[in-house]
N, CA and C atoms of all chains as a GROMACS GRO file, in nm:
protein
  600
    1MET      N    1  13.089  14.346   5.082
    1MET     CA    2  13.179  14.274   5.145
    1MET      C    3  13.206  14.177   5.106
    2ASN      N    4  13.303  14.137   5.036
    2ASN     CA    5  13.372  13.998   5.044
    2ASN      C    6  13.340  13.909   5.073
    3LYS      N    7  13.304  13.819   5.019
    3LYS     CA    8  13.206  13.691   5.181
    3LYS      C    9  13.292  13.595   5.145
    4THR      N   10  13.448  13.566   5.076
    4THR     CA   11  13.494  13.503   5.036
    4THR      C   12  13.596  13.555   5.056
    5GLN      N   13  13.616  13.594   5.184
    5GLN     CA   14  13.771  13.660   5.212
    5GLN      C   15  13.754  13.598   5.367
    6ASN      N   16  13.699  13.584   5.438
    6ASN     CA   17  13.693  13.513   5.516
    6ASN      C   18  13.664  13.429   5.520
    7ASN      N   19  13.630  13.326   5.439
    7ASN     CA   20  13.558  13.212   5.446
    7ASN      C   21  13.653  13.109   5.376
    8LEU      N   22  13.722  12.968   5.369
    8LEU     CA   23  13.741  12.865   5.306
    8LEU      C   24  13.612  12.828   5.232
    9ARG      N   25  13.671  12.735   5.121
    9ARG     CA   26  13.556  12.694   5.057
    9ARG      C   27  13.553  12.502   5.096
   10LEU      N   28  13.477  12.483   5.195
   10LEU     CA   29  13.470  12.371   5.286
   10LEU      C   30  13.362  12.328   5.194
   11LEU      N   31  13.391  12.179   5.174
   11LEU     CA   32  13.279  12.067   5.123
   11LEU      C   33  13.196  12.072   5.286
   12PRO      N   34  13.058  12.028   5.192
   12PRO     CA   35  12.942  11.979   5.265
   12PRO      C   36  12.968  11.915   5.434
   13ARG      N   37  12.875  11.926   5.540
   13ARG     CA   38  12.937  11.796   5.687
   13ARG      C   39  12.889  11.681   5.582
   14ARG      N   40  12.819  11.658   5.502
   14ARG     CA   41  12.760  11.516   5.466
   14ARG      C   42  12.931  11.417   5.415
   15PHE      N   43  12.979  11.482   5.394
   15PHE     CA   44  13.143  11.484   5.373
   15PHE      C   45  13.197  11.361   5.465
   16LYS      N   46  13.170  11.400   5.488
   16LYS     CA   47  13.228  11.377   5.683
   16LYS      C   48  13.165  11.246   5.669
   17LYS      N   49  13.085  11.195   5.675
   17LYS     CA   50  13.033  11.043   5.613
   17LYS      C   51  13.105  10.975   5.541
   18ALA      N   52  13.102  11.079   5.398
   18ALA     CA   53  13.175  11.010   5.353
   18ALA      C   54  13.323  10.947   5.400
   19ALA      N   55  13.363  11.001   5.437
   19ALA     CA   56  13.504  10.985   5.447
   19ALA      C   57  13.547  10.893   5.556
   20PHE      N   58  13.459  10.916   5.687
   20PHE     CA   59  13.417  10.760   5.716
   20PHE      C   60  13.379  10.591   5.703
   21SER      N   61  13.280  10.638   5.593
   21SER     CA   62  13.243  10.532   5.524
   21SER      C   63  13.385  10.478   5.423
   22LEU      N   64  13.477  10.598   5.374
   22LEU     CA   65  13.603  10.530   5.317
   22LEU      C   66  13.696  10.494   5.394
   23ILE      N   67  13.677  10.479   5.474
   23ILE     CA   68  13.797  10.428   5.588
   23ILE      C   69  13.737  10.363   5.667
   24ALA      N   70  13.652  10.316   5.638
   24ALA     CA   71  13.610  10.173   5.667
   24ALA      C   72  13.600  10.074   5.580
   25LEU      N   73  13.553  10.163   5.464
   25LEU     CA   74  13.628  10.033   5.342
   25LEU      C   75  13.714   9.999   5.348
   26THR      N   76  13.819  10.062   5.353
   26THR     CA   77  13.982  10.075   5.369
   26THR      C   78  13.996   9.926   5.476
   27ILE      N   79  13.982   9.977   5.597
   27ILE     CA   80  13.977   9.873   5.662
   27ILE      C   81  13.920   9.711   5.715
   28PHE      N   82  13.769   9.731   5.637
   28PHE     CA   83  13.756   9.635   5.543
   28PHE      C   84  13.870   9.510   5.443
   29PHE      N   85  13.929   9.637   5.351
   29PHE     CA   86  13.969   9.578   5.254
   29PHE      C   87  14.128   9.524   5.321
   30VAL      N   88  14.171   9.604   5.455
   30VAL     CA   89  14.293   9.544   5.483
   30VAL      C   90  14.274   9.405   5.529
   31VAL      N   91  14.142   9.426   5.640
   31VAL     CA   92  14.120   9.257   5.751
   31VAL      C   93  14.068   9.183   5.583
   32LEU      N   94  14.008   9.204   5.483
   32LEU     CA   95  14.024   9.058   5.434
   32LEU      C   96  14.141   9.047   5.316
   33ILE      N   97  14.274   9.129   5.317
   33ILE     CA   98  14.412   9.106   5.265
   33ILE      C   99  14.469   8.984   5.399
   34PHE      N  100  14.384   9.032   5.524
   34PHE     CA  101  14.504   8.975   5.600
   34PHE      C  102  14.444   8.806   5.639
   35SER      N  103  14.269   8.833   5.632
   35SER     CA  104  14.279   8.746   5.680
   35SER      C  105  14.243   8.632   5.515
   36GLU      N  106  14.316   8.632   5.407
   36GLU     CA  107  14.360   8.583   5.308
   36GLU      C  108  14.227   8.533   5.233
   37PHE      N  109  14.124   8.625   5.256
   37PHE     CA  110  13.990   8.583   5.142
   37PHE      C  111  14.036   8.615   5.015
   38VAL      N  112  14.099   8.729   5.034
   38VAL     CA  113  14.170   8.799   4.864
   38VAL      C  114  14.288   8.784   4.904
   39THR      N  115  14.385   8.716   4.796
   39THR     CA  116  14.464   8.770   4.772
   39THR      C  117  14.512   8.876   4.634
   40VAL      N  118  14.594   8.972   4.731
   40VAL     CA  119  14.619   9.061   4.602
   40VAL      C  120  14.796   9.094   4.618
   41GLU      N  121  14.800   9.130   4.528
   41GLU     CA  122  15.042   9.179   4.509
   41GLU      C  123  15.026   9.252   4.657
   42LYS      N  124  15.112   9.239   4.697
   42LYS     CA  125  15.154   9.342   4.818
   42LYS      C  126  15.143   9.472   4.802
   43GLU      N  127  15.213   9.553   4.748
   43GLU     CA  128  15.283   9.670   4.658
   43GLU      C  129  15.116   9.710   4.603
   44LEU      N  130  15.037   9.633   4.529
   44LEU     CA  131  14.872   9.678   4.454
   44LEU      C  132  14.784   9.723   4.624
   45ALA      N  133  14.737   9.642   4.723
   45ALA     CA  134  14.710   9.630   4.840
   45ALA      C  135  14.749   9.820   4.909
   46LYS      N  136  14.917   9.732   4.960
   46LYS     CA  137  14.958   9.906   4.928
   46LYS      C  138  14.911  10.001   4.962
   47THR      N  139  14.917  10.011   4.795
   47THR     CA  140  14.891  10.162   4.729
   47THR      C  141  14.730  10.180   4.748
   48VAL      N  142  14.603  10.078   4.731
   48VAL     CA  143  14.528  10.081   4.742
   48VAL      C  144  14.475  10.112   4.892
   49THR      N  145  14.528  10.032   5.000
   49THR     CA  146  14.560  10.074   5.128
   49THR      C  147  14.590  10.262   5.182
   50SER      N  148  14.663  10.285   5.178
   50SER     CA  149  14.758  10.399   5.144
   50SER      C  150  14.645  10.516   5.075
   51SER      N  151  14.585  10.482   5.008
   51SER     CA  152  14.515  10.599   4.891
   51SER      C  153  14.408  10.596   4.981
   52GLY      N  154  14.312  10.497   5.040
   52GLY     CA  155  14.256  10.517   5.099
   52GLY      C  156  14.205  10.605   5.190
   53ILE      N  157  14.311  10.589   5.244
   53ILE     CA  158  14.314  10.626   5.402
   53ILE      C  159  14.383  10.778   5.391
   54LEU      N  160  14.424  10.837   5.307
   54LEU     CA  161  14.489  10.931   5.202
   54LEU      C  162  14.375  10.991   5.188
   55LEU      N  163  14.236  10.959   5.094
   55LEU     CA  164  14.176  11.016   5.064
   55LEU      C  165  14.064  11.037   5.170
   56SER      N  166  14.030  10.971   5.252
   56SER     CA  167  13.910  10.983   5.348
   56SER      C  168  13.999  11.112   5.447
   57PHE      N  169  14.153  11.082   5.444
   57PHE     CA  170  14.184  11.231   5.569
   57PHE      C  171  14.146  11.362   5.457
   58LEU      N  172  14.188  11.342   5.332
   58LEU     CA  173  14.167  11.478   5.301
   58LEU      C  174  14.073  11.538   5.297
   59LEU      N  175  13.959  11.415   5.267
   59LEU     CA  176  13.761  11.487   5.273
   59LEU      C  177  13.790  11.519   5.388
   60LEU      N  178  13.797  11.458   5.498
   60LEU     CA  179  13.757  11.512   5.667
   60LEU      C  180  13.840  11.662   5.728
   61ALA      N  181  13.893  11.674   5.587
   61ALA     CA  182  14.034  11.781   5.703
   61ALA      C  183  13.925  11.883   5.557
   62LEU      N  184  13.915  11.869   5.492
   62LEU     CA  185  13.820  11.961   5.397
   62LEU      C  186  13.682  11.996   5.402
   63THR      N  187  13.598  11.898   5.496
   63THR     CA  188  13.516  11.949   5.569
   63THR      C  189  13.467  12.047   5.661
   64ARG      N  190  13.376  12.117   5.645
   64ARG     CA  191  13.280  12.198   5.763
   64ARG      C  192  13.275  12.134   5.846
   65ASP      N  193  13.292  12.213   5.987
   65ASP     CA  194  13.199  12.193   6.100
   65ASP      C  195  13.097  12.210   6.120
   66LYS      N  196  13.060  12.237   6.226
   66LYS     CA  197  12.864  12.220   6.270
   66LYS      C  198  12.912  12.381   6.262
   67VAL      N  199  12.991  12.446   6.303
   67VAL     CA  200  12.939  12.576   6.282
   67VAL      C  201  13.100  12.639   6.281
   68GLU      N  202  13.138  12.708   6.162
   68GLU     CA  203  13.228  12.768   6.100
   68GLU      C  204  13.262  12.919   6.101
   69ASP      N  205  13.304  13.000   6.150
   69ASP     CA  206  13.322  13.094   6.180
   69ASP      C  207  13.482  13.158   6.208
   70GLU      N  208  13.481  13.279   6.206
   70GLU     CA  209  13.616  13.337   6.110
   70GLU      C  210  13.761  13.284   6.263
   71LEU      N  211  13.738  13.236   6.381
   71LEU     CA  212  13.860  13.137   6.462
   71LEU      C  213  13.836  13.043   6.437
   72THR      N  214  13.735  12.958   6.352
   72THR     CA  215  13.822  12.802   6.328
   72THR      C  216  13.875  12.860   6.232
   73LEU      N  217  13.865  12.977   6.124
   73LEU     CA  218  13.910  12.949   6.024
   73LEU      C  219  14.044  12.966   6.044
   74ILE      N  220  14.078  13.043   6.055
   74ILE     CA  221  14.189  13.114   6.177
   74ILE      C  222  14.222  12.928   6.226
   75ILE      N  223  14.212  12.911   6.317
   75ILE     CA  224  14.288  12.763   6.382
   75ILE      C  225  14.329  12.694   6.236
   76ARG      N  226  14.206  12.629   6.209
   76ARG     CA  227  14.251  12.540   6.055
   76ARG      C  228  14.355  12.635   6.018
   77LEU      N  229  14.388  12.708   5.932
   77LEU     CA  230  14.539  12.760   5.890
   77LEU      C  231  14.629  12.765   6.018
   78LYS      N  232  14.613  12.760   6.111
   78LYS     CA  233  14.735  12.696   6.198
   78LYS      C  234  14.799  12.568   6.216
   79ALA      N  235  14.655  12.515   6.208
   79ALA     CA  236  14.707  12.392   6.245
   79ALA      C  237  14.732  12.324   6.064
   80LEU      N  238  14.728  12.345   5.988
   80LEU     CA  239  14.755  12.331   5.834
   80LEU      C  240  14.903  12.426   5.833
   81ALA      N  241  14.940  12.481   5.866
   81ALA     CA  242  15.113  12.560   5.908
   81ALA      C  243  15.164  12.536   5.969
   82ALA      N  244  15.091  12.474   6.076
   82ALA     CA  245  15.206  12.360   6.184
   82ALA      C  246  15.262  12.213   6.114
   83SER      N  247  15.129  12.135   6.025
   83SER     CA  248  15.172  12.014   5.960
   83SER      C  249  15.320  12.038   5.868
   84PHE      N  250  15.233  12.208   5.846
   84PHE     CA  251  15.381  12.216   5.672
   84PHE      C  252  15.457  12.208   5.805
   85ILE      N  253  15.479  12.280   5.873
   85ILE     CA  254  15.634  12.260   5.939
   85ILE      C  255  15.680  12.140   5.949
   86TYR      N  256  15.621  12.065   6.047
   86TYR     CA  257  15.601  11.939   6.083
   86TYR      C  258  15.667  11.852   5.972
   87GLY      N  259  15.598  11.860   5.861
   87GLY     CA  260  15.632  11.790   5.756
   87GLY      C  261  15.784  11.846   5.676
   88VAL      N  262  15.839  11.948   5.665
   88VAL     CA  263  15.949  12.007   5.627
   88VAL      C  264  16.071  11.974   5.778
   89GLY      N  265  16.004  12.031   5.864
   89GLY     CA  266  16.108  11.938   5.966
   89GLY      C  267  16.145  11.814   5.964
   90TYR      N  268  16.063  11.728   5.935
   90TYR     CA  269  16.125  11.581   5.956
   90TYR      C  270  16.164  11.547   5.781
   91VAL      N  271  16.169  11.581   5.700
   91VAL     CA  272  16.215  11.626   5.548
   91VAL      C  273  16.327  11.611   5.629
   92VAL      N  274  16.392  11.734   5.691
   92VAL     CA  275  16.563  11.822   5.668
   92VAL      C  276  16.625  11.663   5.795
   93ILE      N  277  16.529  11.772   5.938
   93ILE     CA  278  16.613  11.663   6.035
   93ILE      C  279  16.588  11.467   6.014
   94SER      N  280  16.516  11.454   5.993
   94SER     CA  281  16.477  11.287   5.959
   94SER      C  282  16.677  11.210   5.870
   95PRO      N  283  16.734  11.257   5.769
   95PRO     CA  284  16.874  11.248   5.780
   95PRO      C  285  16.934  11.235   5.909
   96PHE      N  286  16.922  11.339   5.930
   96PHE     CA  287  17.061  11.326   6.013
   96PHE      C  288  17.029  11.260   6.157
   97VAL      N  289  16.862  11.237   6.140
   97VAL     CA  290  16.857  11.178   6.307
   97VAL      C  291  16.862  10.963   6.288
   98ASN      N  292  16.898  10.936   6.123
   98ASN     CA  293  16.938  10.817   6.079
   98ASN      C  294  17.057  10.818   6.100
   99LEU      N  295  17.175  10.917   6.060
   99LEU     CA  296  17.275  10.897   6.052
   99LEU      C  297  17.363  10.917   6.208
  100LEU      N  298  17.291  10.996   6.285
  100LEU     CA  299  17.333  10.965   6.395
  100LEU      C  300  17.322  10.863   6.486
  101PHE      N  301  17.171  10.785   6.491
  101PHE     CA  302  17.175  10.610   6.516
  101PHE      C  303  17.135  10.517   6.450
  102ASP      N  304  17.190  10.502   6.346
  102ASP     CA  305  17.148  10.417   6.212
  102ASP      C  306  17.061  10.394   6.203
  103GLY      N  307  16.962  10.473   6.197
  103GLY     CA  308  16.818  10.437   6.119
  103GLY      C  309  16.725  10.360   6.230
  104GLU      N  310  16.762  10.418   6.364
  104GLU     CA  311  16.679  10.309   6.462
  104GLU      C  312  16.510  10.342   6.518
  105PHE      N  313  16.562  10.530   6.532
  105PHE     CA  314  16.435  10.588   6.526
  105PHE      C  315  16.378  10.624   6.410
  106ILE      N  316  16.398  10.676   6.333
  106ILE     CA  317  16.287  10.651   6.217
  106ILE      C  318  16.334  10.591   6.055
  107ASN      N  319  16.221  10.546   6.048
  107ASN     CA  320  16.177  10.416   5.922
  107ASN      C  321  16.231  10.531   5.802
  108ASP      N  322  16.320  10.472   5.764
  108ASP     CA  323  16.338  10.554   5.618
  108ASP      C  324  16.309  10.519   5.504
  109GLU      N  325  16.180  10.375   5.513
  109GLU     CA  326  16.083  10.367   5.387
  109GLU      C  327  15.972  10.424   5.389
  110MET      N  328  15.945  10.487   5.482
  110MET     CA  329  15.833  10.570   5.548
  110MET      C  330  15.750  10.627   5.409
  111GLY      N  331  15.816  10.676   5.325
  111GLY     CA  332  15.750  10.755   5.176
  111GLY      C  333  15.674  10.842   5.223
  112THR      N  334  15.608  10.855   5.049
  112THR     CA  335  15.568  11.003   5.086
  112THR      C  336  15.399  10.982   5.106
  113GLU      N  337  15.377  10.858   5.123
  113GLU     CA  338  15.226  10.821   5.204
  113GLU      C  339  15.262  10.849   5.370
  114GLY      N  340  15.326  10.803   5.356
  114GLY     CA  341  15.412  10.798   5.546
  114GLY      C  342  15.420  10.933   5.588
  115LEU      N  343  15.479  11.018   5.520
  115LEU     CA  344  15.456  11.140   5.503
  115LEU      C  345  15.350  11.195   5.532
  116LEU      N  346  15.255  11.172   5.389
  116LEU     CA  347  15.151  11.299   5.439
  116LEU      C  348  15.090  11.245   5.542
  117LEU      N  349  15.088  11.102   5.497
  117LEU     CA  350  14.919  11.030   5.703
  117LEU      C  351  15.030  11.112   5.786
  118THR      N  352  15.142  11.107   5.822
  118THR     CA  353  15.159  11.128   5.954
  118THR      C  354  15.110  11.271   5.992
  119MET      N  355  15.152  11.388   5.828
  119MET     CA  356  15.091  11.506   5.839
  119MET      C  357  14.917  11.598   5.903
  120PHE      N  358  14.890  11.452   5.833
  120PHE     CA  359  14.803  11.486   5.807
  120PHE      C  360  14.712  11.435   5.984
  121LEU      N  361  14.785  11.352   6.016
  121LEU     CA  362  14.700  11.296   6.172
  121LEU      C  363  14.820  11.468   6.260
  122PHE      N  364  14.906  11.540   6.280
  122PHE     CA  365  14.929  11.596   6.305
  122PHE      C  366  14.896  11.731   6.330
  123TYR      N  367  14.832  11.758   6.188
  123TYR     CA  368  14.680  11.836   6.184
  123TYR      C  369  14.584  11.843   6.201
  124PHE      N  370  14.498  11.714   6.201
  124PHE     CA  371  14.418  11.653   6.332
  124PHE      C  372  14.430  11.728   6.427
  125GLY      N  373  14.539  11.671   6.522
  125GLY     CA  374  14.598  11.663   6.627
  125GLY      C  375  14.581  11.806   6.649
  126MET      N  376  14.691  11.935   6.600
  126MET     CA  377  14.684  12.030   6.613
  126MET      C  378  14.558  12.120   6.627
  127LEU      N  379  14.493  12.061   6.563
  127LEU     CA  380  14.332  12.117   6.517
  127LEU      C  381  14.250  12.090   6.638
  128TRP      N  382  14.232  11.974   6.676
  128TRP     CA  383  14.189  11.905   6.760
  128TRP      C  384  14.256  12.025   6.934
  129LEU      N  385  14.385  11.984   6.889
  129LEU     CA  386  14.400  12.097   7.038
  129LEU      C  387  14.385  12.250   7.061
  130MET      N  388  14.412  12.276   6.974
  130MET     CA  389  14.351  12.425   6.956
  130MET      C  390  14.210  12.477   7.016
  131LYS      N  391  14.143  12.380   6.945
  131LYS     CA  392  13.985  12.412   6.862
  131LYS      C  393  13.959  12.372   7.105
  132LYS      N  394  14.010  12.274   7.139
  132LYS     CA  395  13.999  12.260   7.279
  132LYS      C  396  14.045  12.398   7.374
  133ASN      N  397  14.162  12.446   7.332
  133ASN     CA  398  14.213  12.529   7.404
  133ASN      C  399  14.181  12.714   7.338
  134ARG      N  400  14.055  12.715   7.231
  134ARG     CA  401  14.038  12.857   7.170
  134ARG      C  402  13.954  12.907   7.320
  135MET      N  403  14.369  14.460   7.352
  135MET     CA  404  14.243  14.501   7.330
  135MET      C  405  14.109  14.460   7.479
  136GLN      N  406  14.079  14.589   7.506
  136GLN     CA  407  13.974  14.545   7.598
  136GLN      C  408  13.827  14.516   7.555
  137ASN      N  409  13.769  14.450   7.621
  137ASN     CA  410  13.628  14.479   7.546
  137ASN      C  411  13.542  14.445   7.682
  138ARG      N  412  13.390  14.508   7.670
  138ARG     CA  413  13.317  14.491   7.732
  138ARG      C  414  13.176  14.396   7.705
  139LEU      N  415  13.228  14.313   7.648
  139LEU     CA  416  13.111  14.199   7.605
  139LEU      C  417  13.056  14.140   7.702
  140LYS      N  418  13.131  14.085   7.790
  140LYS     CA  419  13.078  14.010   7.885
  140LYS      C  420  12.965  14.117   8.037
  141ILE      N  421  13.029  14.226   7.996
  141ILE     CA  422  12.899  14.304   8.084
  141ILE      C  423  12.823  14.381   7.964
  142GLU      N  424  12.767  14.409   7.868
  142GLU     CA  425  12.688  14.443   7.757
  142GLU      C  426  12.571  14.308   7.795
  143ARG      N  427  12.630  14.232   7.740
  143ARG     CA  428  12.572  14.069   7.772
  143ARG      C  429  12.475  14.106   7.853
  144ALA      N  430  12.579  14.129   7.998
  144ALA     CA  431  12.451  14.083   8.158
  144ALA      C  432  12.364  14.202   8.119
  145ILE      N  433  12.358  14.357   8.071
  145ILE     CA  434  12.291  14.428   8.082
  145ILE      C  435  12.186  14.374   7.956
  146LYS      N  436  12.194  14.329   7.814
  146LYS     CA  437  12.095  14.260   7.762
  146LYS      C  438  12.011  14.153   7.836
  147ASN      N  439  12.033  14.088   7.882
  147ASN     CA  440  12.058  13.946   7.909
  147ASN      C  441  12.048  13.816   7.807
  148LEU      N  442  12.224  13.840   7.801
  148LEU     CA  443  12.189  13.738   7.726
  148LEU      C  444  12.310  13.659   7.734
  149THR      N  445  12.255  13.563   7.706
  149THR     CA  446  12.409  13.438   7.775
  149THR      C  447  12.515  13.417   7.604
  150GLN      N  448  12.587  13.356   7.625
  150GLN     CA  449  12.718  13.328   7.564
  150GLN      C  450  12.624  13.207   7.398
  151ASP      N  451  12.522  13.161   7.434
  151ASP     CA  452  12.504  13.055   7.308
  151ASP      C  453  12.382  13.175   7.256
  152ASP      N  454  12.300  13.247   7.289
  152ASP     CA  455  12.131  13.369   7.204
  152ASP      C  456  12.280  13.433   7.154
  153LEU      N  457  12.440  13.491   7.265
  153LEU     CA  458  12.487  13.677   7.169
  153LEU      C  459  12.558  13.540   7.039
  154ALA      N  460  12.630  13.425   7.078
  154ALA     CA  461  12.673  13.350   6.963
  154ALA      C  462  12.582  13.307   6.794
  155LYS      N  463  12.434  13.298   6.869
  155LYS     CA  464  12.322  13.257   6.728
  155LYS      C  465  12.308  13.359   6.624
  156LEU      N  466  12.296  13.503   6.750
  156LEU     CA  467  12.235  13.640   6.722
  156LEU      C  468  12.358  13.674   6.584
  157ILE      N  469  12.459  13.630   6.607
  157ILE     CA  470  12.613  13.712   6.529
  157ILE      C  471  12.659  13.573   6.444
  158GLY      N  472  12.619  13.442   6.450
  158GLY     CA  473  12.639  13.275   6.348
  158GLY      C  474  12.802  13.298   6.378
  159VAL      N  475  12.810  13.353   6.517
  159VAL     CA  476  12.939  13.254   6.534
  159VAL      C  477  12.946  13.100   6.660
  160SER      N  478  13.021  13.088   6.680
  160SER     CA  479  13.013  12.911   6.787
  160SER      C  480  13.055  12.990   6.933
  161ARG      N  481  12.997  12.982   6.974
  161ARG     CA  482  12.970  12.982   7.176
  161ARG      C  483  13.115  12.982   7.211
  162GLN      N  484  13.246  12.946   7.187
  162GLN     CA  485  13.386  12.869   7.214
  162GLN      C  486  13.403  13.108   7.141
  163THR      N  487  13.369  13.105   7.012
  163THR     CA  488  13.425  13.234   6.977
  163THR      C  489  13.424  13.330   7.078
  164ILE      N  490  13.244  13.341   7.158
  164ILE     CA  491  13.187  13.450   7.190
  164ILE      C  492  13.307  13.473   7.351
  165ASN      N  493  13.348  13.317   7.372
  165ASN     CA  494  13.412  13.291   7.499
  165ASN      C  495  13.530  13.327   7.539
  166SER      N  496  13.563  13.316   7.352
  166SER     CA  497  13.738  13.340   7.329
  166SER      C  498  13.758  13.516   7.312
  167ILE      N  499  13.688  13.583   7.251
  167ILE     CA  500  13.652  13.744   7.293
  167ILE      C  501  13.667  13.800   7.409
  168GLU      N  502  13.555  13.733   7.496
  168GLU     CA  503  13.517  13.799   7.610
  168GLU      C  504  13.641  13.766   7.714
  169LYS      N  505  13.727  13.653   7.714
  169LYS     CA  506  13.859  13.622   7.758
  169LYS      C  507  13.973  13.689   7.712
  170GLY      N  508  13.944  13.815   7.565
  170GLY     CA  509  14.033  13.885   7.542
  170GLY      C  510  14.195  13.763   7.425
  171ARG      N  511  14.114  13.625   7.425
  171ARG     CA  512  14.221  13.623   7.408
  171ARG      C  513  14.221  13.569   7.224
  172TYR      N  514  14.091  13.625   7.196
  172TYR     CA  515  14.108  13.687   7.054
  172TYR      C  516  14.023  13.790   7.023
  173VAL      N  517  14.115  13.823   6.938
  173VAL     CA  518  14.033  14.010   6.884
  173VAL      C  519  13.929  13.973   6.784
  174PRO      N  520  13.796  14.017   6.703
  174PRO     CA  521  13.718  13.990   6.630
  174PRO      C  522  13.811  14.126   6.497
  175SER      N  523  13.703  14.030   6.384
  175SER     CA  524  13.720  14.107   6.307
  175SER      C  525  13.672  14.218   6.287
  176THR      N  526  13.670  14.306   6.164
  176THR     CA  527  13.560  14.473   6.206
  176THR      C  528  13.435  14.424   6.190
  177VAL      N  529  13.369  14.356   6.098
  177VAL     CA  530  13.246  14.256   6.047
  177VAL      C  531  13.198  14.269   6.202
  178LEU      N  532  13.320  14.117   6.273
  178LEU     CA  533  13.261  14.081   6.343
  178LEU      C  534  13.185  14.172   6.474
  179ALA      N  535  13.266  14.307   6.491
  179ALA     CA  536  13.302  14.344   6.631
  179ALA      C  537  13.151  14.438   6.526
  180LEU      N  538  13.150  14.492   6.423
  180LEU     CA  539  12.969  14.554   6.411
  180LEU      C  540  12.924  14.478   6.352
  181LYS      N  541  12.869  14.318   6.416
  181LYS     CA  542  12.744  14.325   6.457
  181LYS      C  543  12.740  14.282   6.579
  182ILE      N  544  12.828  14.276   6.679
  182ILE     CA  545  12.810  14.274   6.753
  182ILE      C  546  12.751  14.447   6.855
  183SER      N  547  12.817  14.545   6.842
  183SER     CA  548  12.800  14.704   6.828
  183SER      C  549  12.592  14.661   6.804
  184GLU      N  550  12.600  14.627   6.664
  184GLU     CA  551  12.465  14.629   6.620
  184GLU      C  552  12.349  14.544   6.687
  185ILE      N  553  12.429  14.446   6.824
  185ILE     CA  554  12.333  14.402   6.860
  185ILE      C  555  12.311  14.449   7.000
  186PHE      N  556  12.431  14.548   7.054
  186PHE     CA  557  12.399  14.585   7.184
  186PHE      C  558  12.390  14.738   7.135
  187ASP      N  559  12.385  14.792   7.027
  187ASP     CA  560  12.297  14.879   6.991
  187ASP      C  561  12.383  15.029   7.078
  188LYS      N  562  12.533  14.994   7.007
  188LYS     CA  563  12.635  15.113   7.030
  188LYS      C  564  12.756  15.112   6.986
  189PRO      N  565  12.823  15.155   6.980
  189PRO     CA  566  12.939  15.142   6.880
  189PRO      C  567  13.008  15.108   6.909
  190VAL      N  568  13.070  15.055   6.817
  190VAL     CA  569  13.196  14.961   6.856
  190VAL      C  570  13.278  15.051   6.924
  191ASN      N  571  13.330  15.089   6.920
  191ASN     CA  572  13.455  15.187   7.022
  191ASN      C  573  13.407  15.173   7.166
  192GLU      N  574  13.254  15.186   7.176
  192GLU     CA  575  13.262  15.158   7.350
  192GLU      C  576  13.247  15.055   7.368
  193ILE      N  577  13.255  14.914   7.303
  193ILE     CA  578  13.238  14.785   7.366
  193ILE      C  579  13.390  14.739   7.341
  194PHE      N  580  13.524  14.775   7.242
  194PHE     CA  581  13.581  14.765   7.197
  194PHE      C  582  13.721  14.844   7.233
  195GLU      N  583  13.758  14.848   7.359
  195GLU     CA  584  13.936  15.002   7.359
  195GLU      C  585  14.023  14.888   7.369
  196LEU      N  586  14.134  14.982   7.289
  196LEU     CA  587  14.243  14.943   7.249
  196LEU      C  588  14.342  14.991   7.382
  197GLU      N  589  14.432  14.844   7.451
  197GLU     CA  590  14.499  14.913   7.520
  197GLU      C  591  14.629  15.031   7.507
  198ASP      N  592  14.735  15.031   7.588
  198ASP     CA  593  14.883  15.131   7.590
  198ASP      C  594  14.955  15.005   7.500
  199THR      N  595  14.918  14.863   7.489
  199THR     CA  596  14.974  14.797   7.474
  199THR      C  597  14.999  14.765   7.314
  200ASP      N  598  14.879  14.801   7.304
  200ASP     CA  599  14.817  14.738   7.130
  200ASP      C  600  14.885  14.869   7.028
   0.00000   0.00000   0.00000
């Protein structure tokens, strides 16, 4: 039997700790900047913060749960598909919404990082919802 | 797909958690199968049939709508 067929090559559970540590570190960095202990260029601070959050979210998304079985695999793939559809929908629909409401509802400067961040949040939300209702 | 998982489990006096541990899945997966919300893979169905020592088609049954 092909073992990889019903299995995603997910990271061991210890990576969850690494992801949360990275989030904590990023938040600490943001606090340092806001409290003006450290003076960093605005663009650099933005890049470091978004990279830290995105990397930690990626680690969280790729780390296995306590019990991983075929149902959780299906749930993961459905949540991933939903977040992809959300991403495409956002990119396609946002220009029209901006056109209609003069950019009042959707921030045009969200950029790639913002889109990926909301896609991750959408993925985690869907994953949680589907796990709760399985 | 209909199944007799709950009945077979009761006969063997197994909880959902016991069965889940025996076949290496989560308790929620067993619950979803029993409620008919999830149709297990062939591998999982065979594992279940092995636990109850019965053929797969005695535990799982196709419905007219399947």
